[in-house]
VEXFIDO-841347 format. One record per residue (C-alpha): residue number from 1; x, y, z; residue in one letter. Coordinates in steps of 0.25 Angstrom, whole numbers. Example, Ala and Ser with C-alpha at 12.3 -4.5 7.8 and 13.67 -1.06 7.14 Angstrom:
1 49 -18 31 a
2 55 -4 29 s
! end
This chain:
1 1719 1191 591 m
2 1712 1177 586 v
3 1720 1164 588 r
4 1724 1159 575 k
5 1720 1146 580 r
6 1706 1149 581 e
7 1704 1154 567 g
8 1688 1153 569 r
9 1678 1158 579 i
10 1677 1149 592 p
11 1665 1141 590 a
12 1658 1145 604 e
13 1659 1159 599 v
14 1652 1156 586 m
15 1642 1147 593 e
16 1639 1158 604 g
17 1637 1168 591 i
18 1627 1158 585 r
19 1621 1158 598 s
20 1618 1172 599 l
21 1613 1173 585 c
22 1602 1164 587 k
23 1589 1166 594 e
24 1593 1168 609 r
25 1585 1161 618 e
26 1595 1162 630 e
27 1593 1175 639 s
28 1600 1188 638 f
29 1609 1183 652 t
30 1612 1170 645 d
31 1616 1176 631 t
32 1625 1187 640 v
33 1633 1175 647 l
34 1634 1167 632 l
35 1639 1179 626 l
36 1651 1181 639 m
37 1654 1168 637 g
38 1657 1169 622 l
39 1664 1180 625 v
40 1673 1176 636 n
41 1676 1164 627 n
42 1682 1173 616 v
43 1691 1181 624 y
44 1696 1168 629 e
45 1700 1165 615 r
46 1707 1178 613 g
47 1704 1191 606 e
48 1702 1195 592 a
49 1696 1208 584 a
50 1683 1206 583 v
51 1683 1210 568 y
52 1692 1198 565 r
53 1681 1188 569 v
54 1675 1190 554 d
55 1687 1184 549 f
56 1687 1171 556 l
57 1685 1159 548 p
58 1673 1156 556 g
59 1664 1168 552 r
60 1667 1164 536 d
61 1652 1161 537 g
62 1647 1173 545 l
63 1645 1188 541 e
64 1652 1199 546 r
65 1647 1205 558 r
66 1644 1220 563 v
67 1651 1219 576 y
68 1645 1224 588 a
69 1651 1229 602 s
70 1641 1228 614 l
71 1648 1234 626 s
72 1643 1236 641 l
73 1650 1245 649 e
74 1651 1244 665 n
75 1645 1229 665 t
76 1651 1216 671 d
77 1641 1206 668 t
78 1629 1203 659 a
79 1621 1204 671 e
80 1625 1218 675 s
81 1625 1222 660 a
82 1612 1217 660 l
83 1607 1225 673 q
84 1613 1239 667 k
85 1604 1236 654 l
86 1590 1236 662 t
87 1589 1252 660 k
88 1586 1257 646 s
89 1595 1269 642 a
90 1592 1280 632 a
91 1600 1281 619 m
92 1613 1279 620 p
93 1624 1291 622 k
94 1636 1292 614 d
95 1647 1283 622 y
96 1657 1286 611 g
97 1658 1271 608 m
98 1671 1269 599 g
99 1675 1259 588 n
100 1687 1261 586 e
101 1690 1250 578 d
102 1677 1249 570 g
103 1675 1235 573 l
104 1662 1235 579 y
105 1651 1240 570 g
106 1640 1240 581 l
107 1644 1245 596 n
108 1635 1244 607 v
109 1638 1250 622 l
110 1630 1247 634 a
111 1632 1259 643 a
112 1629 1260 658 k
113 1622 1273 660 e
114 1624 1282 673 a
115 1609 1278 677 d
116 1614 1264 676 g
117 1606 1261 663 g
118 1613 1257 651 v
119 1614 1265 637 s
120 1616 1257 623 f
121 1626 1264 615 v
122 1629 1261 601 m
123 1639 1265 590 s
124 1640 1258 576 a
125 1645 1260 562 e
126 1637 1271 554 e
127 1639 1263 541 e
128 1630 1251 548 r
129 1621 1255 557 f
130 1611 1268 557 s
131 1606 1276 568 d
132 1591 1270 568 a
133 1598 1255 568 q
134 1608 1259 580 l
135 1595 1263 586 g
136 1588 1250 583 t
137 1599 1241 591 v
138 1601 1252 601 i
139 1585 1251 605 n
140 1586 1235 604 m
141 1597 1234 614 l
142 1589 1243 624 v
143 1577 1235 620 n
144 1584 1222 624 f
145 1589 1228 637 a
146 1576 1232 643 k
147 1572 1218 640 q
148 1583 1210 646 l
149 1583 1219 658 a
150 1570 1215 660 e
151 1573 1200 657 e
152 1587 1197 656 p
153 1585 1181 653 d
154 1575 1183 642 r
155 1579 1177 630 p
156 1586 1185 620 l
157 1576 1180 609 c
158 1564 1186 615 e
159 1569 1200 617 l
160 1560 1210 610 e
161 1570 1218 600 r
162 1560 1231 600 v
163 1554 1238 613 n
164 1538 1237 613 p
165 1537 1252 608 e
166 1546 1249 595 e
167 1537 1236 595 r
168 1525 1243 593 l
169 1531 1252 583 r
170 1536 1240 574 i
171 1524 1233 574 i
172 1516 1246 569 e
173 1528 1248 558 a
174 1528 1232 553 s
175 1513 1235 552 r
176 1506 1237 536 g
177 1495 1246 533 p
178 1480 1242 538 d
179 1471 1239 526 l
180 1457 1236 529 s
181 1449 1227 521 f
182 1439 1217 524 d
183 1446 1204 530 t
184 1434 1195 528 e
185 1436 1197 512 k
186 1446 1189 504 t
187 1452 1195 491 w
188 1442 1186 484 l
189 1431 1195 490 d
190 1437 1207 484 l
191 1439 1200 470 f
192 1423 1195 469 q
193 1420 1210 473 e
194 1426 1214 461 n
195 1420 1204 453 a
196 1407 1207 457 e
197 1409 1222 455 a
198 1417 1222 441 f
199 1415 1208 434 p
200 1421 1213 419 d
201 1434 1219 424 a
202 1447 1211 422 l
203 1451 1203 433 a
204 1463 1192 427 v
205 1471 1193 413 s
206 1481 1183 410 a
207 1487 1178 396 d
208 1475 1169 396 n
209 1463 1178 397 g
210 1455 1187 407 t
211 1446 1186 418 y
212 1436 1198 422 t
213 1432 1198 437 y
214 1419 1191 434 g
215 1426 1182 426 e
216 1436 1178 437 l
217 1424 1179 448 d
218 1415 1169 439 t
219 1426 1159 435 l
220 1433 1158 449 s
221 1419 1155 455 d
222 1419 1143 445 v
223 1433 1138 448 l
224 1429 1140 463 a
225 1416 1130 461 l
226 1426 1121 453 a
227 1436 1119 464 l
228 1425 1117 475 l
229 1419 1105 466 e
230 1433 1100 466 k
231 1433 1099 481 g
232 1440 1112 485 a
233 1437 1116 499 k
234 1439 1129 506 e
235 1453 1131 509 g
236 1459 1121 500 d
237 1470 1123 492 f
238 1470 1124 476 v
239 1482 1124 467 v
240 1483 1134 455 l
241 1493 1128 445 k
242 1492 1139 434 l
243 1499 1148 424 d
244 1497 1163 422 r
245 1482 1163 417 v
246 1470 1169 423 k
247 1465 1156 428 e
248 1474 1159 440 f
249 1465 1168 447 m
250 1452 1162 441 t
251 1457 1150 451 a
252 1463 1159 463 v
253 1449 1164 463 v
254 1441 1152 462 g
255 1451 1146 473 i
256 1447 1157 483 h
257 1432 1156 479 k
258 1433 1142 482 a
259 1438 1143 497 g
260 1452 1137 492 c
261 1467 1143 492 a
262 1476 1143 479 y
263 1491 1138 478 i
264 1497 1144 466 p
265 1506 1134 458 v
266 1516 1138 446 d
267 1514 1127 435 p
268 1528 1129 433 a
269 1533 1124 446 y
270 1540 1110 447 p
271 1528 1099 448 e
272 1533 1093 461 d
273 1532 1108 467 r
274 1518 1108 463 i
275 1513 1095 469 n
276 1520 1098 481 f
277 1511 1111 481 m
278 1499 1103 479 i
279 1501 1091 487 e
280 1506 1100 499 d
281 1493 1110 498 s
282 1483 1099 498 g
283 1477 1105 487 a
284 1468 1096 479 d
285 1465 1105 467 i
286 1475 1110 458 v
287 1471 1120 447 l
288 1477 1123 434 t
289 1473 1132 422 e
290 1466 1121 413 q
291 1459 1117 427 d
292 1453 1130 429 i
293 1451 1133 414 v
294 1443 1120 414 e
295 1434 1123 426 i
296 1430 1137 420 l
297 1428 1131 407 s
298 1416 1123 413 s
299 1409 1137 417 y
300 1397 1139 411 e
301 1393 1151 416 g
302 1382 1153 428 g
303 1391 1158 438 g
304 1395 1150 452 v
305 1389 1153 463 d
306 1399 1161 472 a
307 1393 1160 485 k
308 1395 1145 485 k
309 1410 1147 485 l
310 1418 1147 497 p
311 1426 1159 494 g
312 1438 1165 501 a
313 1438 1166 515 k
314 1448 1176 522 p
315 1456 1165 531 d
316 1454 1155 520 g
317 1467 1150 512 r
318 1468 1159 499 a
319 1481 1153 493 y
320 1495 1146 496 m
321 1508 1147 488 i
322 1519 1138 490 y
323 1534 1144 493 t
324 1547 1137 494 s
325 1550 1130 507 g
326 1564 1128 513 s
327 1562 1113 515 t
328 1560 1111 499 g
329 1546 1111 502 r
330 1537 1123 497 p
331 1528 1128 507 k
332 1513 1134 504 g
333 1509 1147 510 v
334 1494 1149 514 m
335 1487 1163 513 i
336 1476 1166 518 a
337 1463 1175 511 h
338 1465 1184 522 r
339 1479 1186 519 s
340 1477 1187 504 l
341 1465 1197 507 m
342 1475 1207 514 n
343 1485 1206 504 f
344 1475 1208 492 t
345 1470 1220 498 v
346 1484 1226 503 s
347 1490 1225 489 i
348 1477 1231 482 r
349 1479 1242 492 h
350 1494 1244 493 l
351 1494 1242 475 a
352 1482 1251 474 g
353 1476 1239 465 i
354 1462 1243 460 r
355 1452 1240 450 r
356 1457 1243 436 g
357 1471 1239 439 d
358 1477 1228 431 r
359 1488 1220 439 i
360 1499 1211 433 i
361 1500 1196 438 a
362 1515 1193 436 h
363 1519 1186 448 r
364 1519 1170 449 s
365 1506 1163 454 f
366 1514 1154 463 s
367 1518 1164 470 f
368 1512 1172 481 d
369 1515 1185 474 a
370 1504 1182 464 h
371 1492 1185 474 i
372 1497 1202 473 e
373 1494 1200 457 d
374 1478 1194 458 y
375 1472 1197 472 f
376 1473 1212 474 p
377 1470 1214 460 t
378 1458 1206 459 l
379 1454 1212 473 a
380 1455 1226 468 a
381 1447 1224 455 g
382 1459 1224 446 a
383 1464 1214 433 a
384 1476 1205 435 v
385 1485 1202 422 f
386 1493 1189 423 i
387 1505 1190 415 i
388 1509 1177 408 g
389 1521 1168 411 e
390 1528 1171 399 d
391 1528 1187 402 k
392 1529 1188 415 r
393 1545 1186 416 r
394 1548 1195 404 d
395 1548 1210 410 s
396 1545 1216 395 d
397 1531 1206 395 e
398 1528 1211 410 i
399 1528 1225 405 v
400 1522 1223 393 a
401 1510 1215 399 f
402 1509 1226 409 m
403 1508 1236 397 n
404 1499 1228 390 e
405 1489 1226 401 n
406 1490 1240 407 h
407 1492 1235 421 l
408 1493 1243 432 t
409 1502 1234 443 g
410 1507 1222 448 g
411 1519 1214 457 g
412 1531 1206 451 f
413 1541 1201 457 t
414 1553 1210 461 t
415 1562 1206 451 s
416 1551 1208 439 v
417 1546 1220 445 a
418 1561 1227 446 r
419 1562 1225 431 v
420 1548 1231 427 l
421 1551 1243 437 m
422 1566 1245 431 t
423 1564 1242 416 q
424 1550 1246 412 y
425 1540 1258 414 e
426 1530 1250 422 m
427 1517 1255 418 p
428 1509 1250 430 m
429 1504 1257 443 r
430 1512 1249 452 y
431 1521 1237 453 i
432 1525 1227 465 i
433 1538 1220 466 a
434 1539 1208 477 g
435 1548 1196 479 g
436 1561 1201 481 e
437 1569 1213 484 a
438 1566 1226 477 l
439 1579 1235 474 y
440 1584 1245 465 g
441 1571 1250 462 i
442 1566 1266 460 t
443 1551 1269 464 g
444 1543 1274 452 k
445 1532 1284 452 s
446 1527 1278 439 s
447 1522 1265 447 i
448 1522 1261 461 q
449 1533 1249 465 i
450 1530 1240 477 i
451 1538 1231 483 n
452 1533 1221 490 e
453 1537 1209 500 y
454 1530 1196 506 g
455 1531 1181 508 p
456 1521 1171 502 t
457 1516 1169 518 e
458 1511 1184 519 c
459 1503 1185 506 t
460 1513 1189 496 d
461 1515 1203 501 d
462 1520 1207 515 s
463 1526 1222 513 t
464 1524 1233 502 w
465 1533 1244 498 y
466 1529 1255 488 a
467 1543 1260 482 l
468 1543 1275 483 k
469 1544 1285 470 t
470 1557 1288 467 g
471 1565 1281 478 v
472 1577 1272 472 a
473 1576 1259 481 y
474 1588 1250 482 n
475 1581 1239 491 n
476 1566 1242 491 v
477 1559 1241 504 p
478 1548 1229 506 i
479 1539 1239 513 g
480 1529 1238 524 r
481 1519 1228 529 a
482 1506 1225 520 m
483 1493 1230 525 p
484 1488 1223 539 n
485 1502 1217 541 s
486 1515 1218 548 w
487 1530 1216 545 c
488 1538 1213 556 f
489 1553 1212 557 v
490 1558 1202 567 v
491 1570 1194 573 d
492 1572 1178 573 s
493 1564 1179 587 n
494 1552 1187 582 e
495 1555 1198 588 k
496 1551 1212 583 l
497 1564 1219 576 l
498 1565 1235 577 p
499 1563 1241 564 l
500 1575 1242 555 g
501 1579 1228 561 v
502 1581 1216 551 a
503 1573 1204 554 g
504 1561 1193 549 e
505 1550 1200 543 l
506 1537 1194 548 c
507 1523 1199 542 v
508 1512 1197 550 a
509 1498 1201 547 g
510 1486 1199 536 a
511 1494 1192 524 q
512 1502 1183 533 v
513 1498 1170 528 g
514 1492 1156 532 i
515 1505 1148 533 g
516 1512 1137 526 y
517 1504 1125 521 h
518 1506 1112 529 n
519 1519 1118 535 r
520 1514 1121 549 e
521 1528 1122 556 e
522 1532 1132 546 l
523 1521 1141 547 t
524 1522 1142 562 k
525 1536 1145 559 q
526 1533 1156 550 a
527 1519 1161 553 f
528 1516 1166 567 t
529 1508 1175 576 d
530 1513 1189 576 c
531 1520 1194 589 p
532 1519 1208 585 f
533 1503 1209 580 v
534 1493 1201 589 p
535 1484 1191 579 g
536 1493 1192 568 v
537 1502 1180 560 r
538 1516 1184 557 m
539 1525 1178 546 y
540 1540 1175 547 h
541 1546 1181 533 t
542 1560 1176 536 g
543 1563 1189 528 d
544 1573 1199 534 l
545 1569 1213 533 v
546 1569 1227 541 r
547 1562 1239 540 y
548 1569 1250 536 n
549 1569 1265 541 e
550 1556 1268 532 d
551 1549 1257 539 g
552 1550 1248 526 e
553 1555 1234 527 i
554 1567 1230 520 e
555 1568 1215 515 f
556 1582 1211 520 l
557 1582 1195 514 g
558 1578 1181 520 r
559 1581 1176 534 m
560 1581 1162 529 d
561 1583 1153 518 n
562 1572 1159 509 q
563 1575 1170 497 v
564 1567 1176 486 k
565 1573 1176 472 l
566 1567 1183 460 r
567 1554 1185 468 g
568 1553 1169 473 y
569 1554 1166 486 r
570 1564 1153 489 i
571 1566 1145 500 e
572 1580 1141 499 l
573 1578 1128 506 g
574 1570 1122 496 e
575 1579 1123 486 i
576 1590 1116 494 e
577 1580 1106 499 a
578 1578 1102 485 v
579 1593 1102 480 c
580 1596 1096 493 g
581 1589 1083 489 r
582 1596 1081 476 y
583 1606 1069 478 e
584 1620 1073 482 g
585 1617 1087 487 i
586 1622 1090 501 k
587 1619 1104 503 e
588 1611 1114 496 a
589 1611 1129 498 v
590 1601 1137 489 a
591 1605 1153 490 l
592 1601 1165 482 v
593 1614 1172 477 s
594 1618 1184 469 e
595 1624 1181 456 i
596 1629 1193 449 h
597 1620 1203 456 g
598 1607 1193 455 s
599 1600 1181 464 k
600 1601 1168 461 h
601 1598 1154 468 l
602 1608 1145 469 i
603 1611 1132 474 l
604 1624 1128 481 y
605 1625 1113 485 y
606 1635 1104 489 t
607 1636 1088 486 v
608 1637 1076 495 r
609 1650 1069 496 e
610 1652 1058 484 g
611 1639 1064 477 a
612 1638 1070 463 v
613 1629 1081 460 v
614 1626 1084 445 d
615 1623 1100 446 e
616 1615 1099 433 s
617 1606 1088 439 r
618 1604 1096 452 l
619 1599 1107 445 r
620 1590 1097 435 n
621 1585 1091 450 y
622 1583 1104 455 v
623 1575 1110 442 d
624 1565 1098 443 a
625 1564 1099 458 s
626 1551 1105 466 t
627 1558 1119 465 l
628 1552 1131 456 p
629 1561 1137 446 n
630 1563 1149 455 y
631 1569 1141 467 m
632 1578 1133 457 k
633 1595 1135 460 p
634 1599 1144 448 e
635 1615 1140 451 l
636 1620 1129 458 y
637 1632 1129 466 m
638 1640 1117 471 r
639 1649 1118 483 l
640 1659 1108 490 d
641 1653 1112 504 r
642 1644 1124 509 m
643 1649 1137 515 p
644 1647 1135 530 l
645 1644 1144 542 l
646 1651 1142 555 p
647 1639 1134 560 n
648 1641 1125 549 a
649 1628 1129 541 k
650 1628 1132 527 i
651 1634 1148 524 d
652 1623 1152 514 r
653 1629 1167 515 r
654 1641 1161 510 h
655 1639 1152 497 m
656 1649 1153 486 p
657 1646 1166 476 l
658 1637 1160 465 p
659 1647 1166 455 d
660 1658 1156 461 d
661 1649 1145 455 g
662 1645 1150 441 l
663 1651 1146 429 t
664 1650 1156 417 v
665 1650 1148 404 i
666 1652 1161 396 g
667 1648 1153 382 e
668 1647 1164 371 k
669 1635 1167 363 p
670 1633 1160 348 v
671 1622 1167 343 t
672 1618 1181 341 a
673 1605 1179 350 l
674 1616 1172 361 e
675 1624 1185 359 t
676 1613 1196 362 h
677 1607 1188 374 l
678 1622 1185 380 l
679 1623 1201 379 n
680 1610 1204 387 a
681 1610 1194 396 a
682 1625 1201 400 k
683 1619 1213 402 e
684 1612 1207 415 f
685 1623 1198 419 l
686 1634 1208 419 p
687 1649 1206 422 g
688 1647 1190 417 i
689 1653 1184 405 d
690 1642 1173 402 f
691 1638 1166 392 g
692 1625 1160 383 v
693 1625 1148 391 t
694 1626 1154 405 d
695 1616 1154 415 d
696 1611 1168 416 l
697 1603 1166 428 f
698 1616 1160 435 t
699 1623 1172 431 l
700 1614 1180 439 g
701 1603 1183 429 m
702 1589 1185 437 t
703 1576 1186 433 s
704 1576 1201 434 l
705 1589 1201 424 s
706 1583 1191 414 a
707 1572 1200 413 m
708 1579 1210 408 r
709 1588 1201 400 f
710 1576 1197 393 v
711 1570 1211 391 a
712 1585 1215 387 k
713 1584 1203 376 v
714 1570 1204 371 n
715 1573 1219 368 s
716 1585 1216 358 l
717 1577 1211 347 e
718 1584 1199 346 l
719 1572 1191 340 n
720 1570 1185 353 v
721 1561 1187 365 k
722 1564 1181 378 y
723 1556 1179 392 r
724 1563 1180 405 v
725 1558 1165 408 t
726 1565 1161 395 d
727 1579 1167 402 v
728 1575 1160 415 m
729 1573 1147 409 r
730 1584 1146 399 y
731 1595 1154 408 r
732 1606 1155 398 t
733 1607 1163 384 i
734 1608 1152 376 r
735 1596 1143 382 k
736 1588 1156 383 l
737 1589 1157 366 i
738 1588 1141 364 a
739 1576 1142 372 g
740 1569 1154 365 n
741 1572 1150 351 r
742 1561 1153 344 r
743 1557 1146 331 i
744 1547 1155 326 f
745 1541 1169 331 w
746 1531 1179 326 n
747 1536 1193 323 f
748 1526 1203 328 g
749 1512 1201 331 t
750 1503 1194 321 y
751 1493 1202 311 d
752 1483 1194 304 e
753 1482 1204 293 e
754 1498 1202 289 k
755 1502 1190 282 p
756 1512 1179 289 m
757 1528 1179 284 l
758 1535 1168 291 v
759 1549 1171 292 f
760 1560 1160 293 v
761 1573 1164 299 y
762 1586 1161 292 g
763 1599 1165 300 i
764 1595 1180 299 a
765 1599 1190 310 p
766 1588 1192 319 v
767 1588 1207 320 a
768 1586 1209 304 r
769 1575 1198 304 t
770 1567 1207 315 i
771 1569 1219 306 q
772 1564 1211 295 l
773 1551 1206 303 f
774 1547 1221 308 k
775 1547 1224 293 l
776 1540 1211 288 f
777 1529 1212 300 s
778 1523 1224 294 e
779 1518 1217 282 a
780 1517 1203 289 f
781 1515 1193 300 n
782 1529 1187 304 i
783 1532 1173 308 f
784 1547 1170 310 v
785 1554 1157 310 i
786 1566 1156 316 e
787 1574 1147 307 a
788 1589 1146 312 t
789 1588 1150 327 d
790 1591 1141 338 g
791 1580 1131 338 h
792 1588 1125 327 f
793 1599 1121 337 e
794 1588 1114 345 t
795 1575 1110 337 l
796 1581 1109 323 f
797 1595 1103 327 q
798 1594 1089 319 d
799 1581 1094 311 a
800 1581 1093 296 t
801 1577 1105 288 y
802 1562 1098 287 d
803 1561 1097 301 e
804 1564 1111 303 v
805 1553 1115 292 i
806 1544 1106 299 d
807 1547 1114 311 m
808 1545 1127 306 y
809 1531 1123 299 l
810 1526 1118 313 a
811 1530 1131 318 v
812 1522 1138 308 l
813 1510 1130 310 e
814 1509 1130 325 n
815 1515 1145 329 h
816 1509 1155 318 l
817 1501 1165 325 p
818 1487 1159 326 p
819 1481 1169 318 a
820 1490 1167 306 c
821 1483 1158 295 r
822 1494 1159 284 k
823 1508 1160 281 i
824 1510 1171 270 d
825 1525 1169 268 g
826 1539 1164 272 f
827 1552 1171 273 m
828 1567 1169 276 g
829 1581 1173 272 f
830 1591 1161 267 s
831 1588 1148 275 w
832 1576 1155 281 g
833 1569 1156 267 g
834 1574 1142 265 f
835 1564 1137 277 v
836 1555 1149 273 s
837 1553 1142 260 y
838 1551 1127 265 f
839 1540 1133 276 l
840 1533 1139 264 a
841 1531 1127 256 a
842 1526 1119 269 r
843 1519 1129 274 w
844 1512 1129 261 s
845 1510 1114 260 e
846 1504 1115 274 i
847 1494 1128 272 s
848 1493 1126 257 g
849 1497 1142 257 d
850 1508 1147 248 k
851 1516 1157 257 p
852 1528 1165 249 f
853 1542 1162 254 v
854 1553 1172 254 v
855 1568 1168 254 m
856 1580 1176 257 g
857 1590 1171 247 d
858 1586 1156 252 t
859 1596 1146 246 d
860 1588 1132 242 f
861 1600 1127 233 a
862 1610 1125 244 g
863 1598 1116 253 k
864 1600 1106 240 l
865 1614 1105 239 s
866 1617 1092 247 g
867 1630 1097 251 k
868 1634 1095 266 a
869 1632 1104 277 v
870 1642 1114 276 r
871 1647 1118 290 e
872 1647 1134 291 i
873 1658 1140 299 t
874 1660 1155 306 l
875 1670 1159 295 s
876 1659 1162 285 e
877 1652 1172 293 y
878 1659 1185 299 p
879 1663 1185 315 e
880 1657 1197 318 n
881 1644 1192 312 l
882 1636 1197 326 f
883 1640 1210 323 e
884 1636 1212 308 l
885 1622 1207 309 t
886 1621 1217 323 g
887 1622 1205 333 g
888 1611 1196 325 a
889 1619 1183 322 i
890 1632 1178 326 t
891 1644 1172 316 q
892 1642 1158 324 l
893 1626 1160 325 e
894 1626 1161 309 v
895 1635 1150 307 v
896 1627 1141 315 n
897 1613 1144 310 k
898 1619 1142 296 m
899 1624 1128 300 n
900 1610 1126 305 m
901 1605 1129 291 v
902 1615 1121 284 a
903 1612 1109 292 r
904 1597 1110 290 l
905 1599 1113 276 d
906 1606 1100 274 s
907 1593 1091 277 t
908 1586 1098 266 v
909 1578 1087 258 k
910 1571 1095 248 e
911 1565 1109 245 i
912 1550 1109 245 m
913 1544 1116 232 h
914 1536 1128 236 y
915 1525 1134 226 e
916 1522 1148 235 g
917 1529 1161 232 p
918 1546 1161 236 v
919 1553 1174 235 i
920 1568 1171 234 q
921 1576 1185 239 l
922 1589 1182 231 h
923 1602 1189 234 a
924 1609 1192 223 g
925 1622 1196 229 k
926 1634 1186 230 c
927 1648 1185 232 a
928 1651 1176 219 d
929 1645 1171 208 e
930 1646 1158 214 a
931 1634 1163 224 e
932 1628 1169 214 k
933 1625 1155 206 e
934 1621 1147 220 k
935 1611 1158 221 k
936 1605 1158 207 l
937 1605 1142 209 k
938 1597 1143 222 n
939 1586 1151 215 l
940 1584 1142 204 q
941 1584 1130 215 v
942 1573 1139 223 i
943 1564 1139 211 k
944 1564 1124 209 e
945 1556 1123 223 y
946 1549 1138 224 a
947 1542 1138 211 k
948 1536 1152 216 g
949 1549 1159 217 l
950 1552 1173 215 s
951 1567 1179 217 v
952 1569 1194 222 i
953 1583 1197 219 e
954 1592 1205 228 f
955 1603 1206 220 p
956 1612 1215 230 n
957 1612 1207 242 h
958 1617 1195 246 t
959 1613 1184 255 h
960 1613 1190 268 e
961 1610 1204 263 d
962 1596 1199 260 l
963 1593 1199 275 f
964 1602 1209 279 y
965 1599 1220 271 d
966 1588 1228 280 e
967 1585 1238 268 s
968 1578 1225 259 q
969 1568 1222 270 f
970 1558 1230 266 e
971 1559 1223 252 r
972 1558 1210 259 y
973 1545 1214 264 l
974 1540 1219 251 k
975 1543 1204 246 i
976 1535 1199 256 l
977 1523 1207 253 k
978 1525 1204 237 g
979 1528 1218 234 e
980 1543 1215 229 d
981 1543 1201 221 c
! end
């Protein structure tokens, strides 16, 4: 029994367990003596059933274990046991070992044979261990026994985990395919051969233009010469601070021709982080788009003598990519041209890229994955198509871009690739996914799906796996080693592990990088000489993997404090270092945790005694830090104290569940648009009762579900179009709507053959207006002004009516389609008609034209009443207005808009006179004689100001009927065309 006064695992026992879990430098004999002492100590304290250990308080921070039992028959001491292990044994016989109480998941018996040898006998729970796993364990035990028989004083950490024959077999199985190419060449040689062979072929296409191979070759010569004139020398770093423009590849090729290496930097990074990269790299030259344009614009033709350019050399540096560092200091990974060349020809071969292919460049320039978009493509004579930043985060835009440009292949981060593969019919020959675990996907015959893996330190890709057609994968393997490379699985002592045993992945061969810039100690730790293949360097990835029974590598996770989230590699220590510097923070722990089925970056923190930490200010501090956006925590959780392991270290595995720290406000929607967006969002965050002011990403939305959410919203015909970047920026439904309010927009594509109609919204339901626009667009170009949209609550909160008109005039002057030279008419219903009239009159003063105005039962007289503003109440509109209008407008929304209009009407000083043609659509159906008289008086007022007024009667329509009656839409079009006056 366990004595009550103990209540915990004895400290000396815990110390022994921890000691045994460390790298053992003691000999086998010393370790056996240590274990005997520990066991005797336990016996002295009393007996306890082994399963009860799991419930002792001292085990709170430890995982439940699979208990193993090791028994030695007929042995008195460790020395005698060791002597009996000196002879190898055949496969064990069935000794019928019992496990009556089911406490031991794995039993091992070392049994004496008649000839004096020893056999290992095993029994195990079937559901936990396969035959292959048991075979691996028994082979390791036999192998250990042989080594210890020869050298009993050999440190345990030096024992080989596999025998010599198995070692050779594993090394061969870890090897990628052989791929021959001229190792004295670089990717630049392949590009130049293509430029010479077909100079007129398309090389690069971007939003700002295209380059042929000949143009790219010539202009990169010009840039290379300019760099040399600026003082660049072979081996120097040149920083590229560019957006997604065609000049990026001009710069890269030019830098390589100058014998230099490039460092891509995202212009959106915080300035402090950019400055650190520039200073740390020692780069003297920073190129922006403007710099490159100025250099190339000075080119006057005639060519550059390329023989005078240093060019790229196999052992020279090709590029450097900065990744996050555990100390809060990013580290630069240097890659040589020799590695880049192996990568280039390997991807070209594995993906089958050939001349005539059209490859999408979707990934960010600032991450190593971009090299797959460009170098294999241009080395194959194919064309690369750079998708713009405004499109690359929107799945609909991506697919449209691929279709419009007839693209044949390309790579994406896993989350984006998964959306494209599961929700669209992909028009391409192949698609590559990388950056995160790929799961829940089925191989297709229509497109080759490739899952890749690789750290920045190994030239982007280290493994490659092509999904099999028709196979439904739960977790897709990361595959086998790249050509001319090896992928070894080792333990903490760099000992080769048997196939199927989990350990650290180490990559060796042609694509292993040079190391970390100015980080010699870190380089020595991560980059070593390969102990399995002479003359080859090896990189320790820190990733936990194993080979499956098919010989493919399965990714299991990280072994250290580094994680991948949404395709980005994140060093949690860097986040902790930044947050830990904030005044008052005692401890900071960054973790990626799962919330409602999706992963999020969370910062846990504690506060020093007596200190005060305002969480909103802490957020602002982190947002203003050098951390890039993908490394900024999404959720902050303050703890009274960190959970600890028995060794007093922070227990990262038992942090409070993120749900415990979530506060859901649940504010109800007040507009139709808020209602529609909230309902759409709830489809992707099921089971949570949240509102329009709750953070969608804190609740569990990811970039993947955000893409689906945007696709859903954009398909609802709500007269809005959002991008994934909008959702990620604004994060709540209400902020998303406010941040994406449009004061104006064009309906359809501009046609120079059609006249221009400016339509001004009143308080009209959106859906009905869209039907009207579709009809009108048959004869007109339509430019829409959002008269009473959400910008009234921000831009026009304190504005007067004249100031509103001034704003709309500025919109017309600056944002009409460039080819539009004339506005032919204005139209609006109710209050929208009043704005239309003023705009027409003011536009006439500016342009000298006299556009027509069509007003839908617009009130002039009420604007001059001089009465105080009357507060409109909910009781004046039906509660079920949302249902009555088909989900177009809510009761509260229409009341809010009416009160905004009433406030603006009270600021009207005078009504302008206008001599152009004006048409009033007069709704003649009135509730009583008083309303009828009021409306007739209104017509008289309009005639005073609009000399060219025409009135078209609608005797059977109320004010609202004019807009709601879709049967009249055809007549409105005839009126606009002058066919019904």
